[in-house]
C-alpha positions in Angstrom: -20.0 15.4 13.9 -19.3 16.0 10.7 -19.0 19.6 10.9 -16.9 19.7 14.4 -14.0 17.5 12.3 -13.4 20.1 9.3 -13.7 22.6 11.2 -9.9 24.7 12.1 -8.5 23.0 15.7 -9.6 25.3 18.7 -6.7 26.9 20.7 -8.0 27.7 23.8 -9.7 25.8 26.2 -12.5 28.2 26.7 -13.3 26.6 23.2 -13.3 23.0 24.4 -17.0 24.1 26.1 -20.2 22.7 24.4 -22.3 25.5 25.6 -26.1 24.3 26.9 -27.1 26.1 23.7 -25.7 23.5 22.0 -26.3 20.7 24.1 -28.3 19.8 27.5 -26.5 18.3 29.9 -28.4 18.8 32.6 -29.7 14.7 32.9 -26.2 13.1 33.4 -26.1 15.5 36.3 -27.8 12.8 38.7 -25.4 10.0 37.2 -22.7 12.2 37.7 -23.4 12.8 41.5 -23.9 9.1 41.8 -20.7 8.8 40.1 -18.7 10.2 42.2 -20.0 9.6 45.6 -19.6 5.6 45.1 -15.9 6.6 43.9 -15.2 8.5 47.1 -16.8 6.3 49.0 -14.9 3.3 47.5 -11.2 5.3 48.0 -12.1 5.8 51.7 -12.3 2.4 52.3 -9.5 1.6 50.4 -6.1 1.4 52.5 -2.6 2.4 51.5 0.0 -1.4 50.7 1.9 0.5 53.2 -0.5 0.5 56.4 -0.8 -3.4 56.5 
């Protein structure tokens, strides 16, 4: 983290991505999927205020 703060700022979007060689985020896929499904279900069940 210290090295990242000392490095010059990035000037493109591609530089914002952390490559798998630095950190492997595959272990989070199951949790990401569960979260997205829960949000989709929640939003599907909501009705707009103007529809009442």
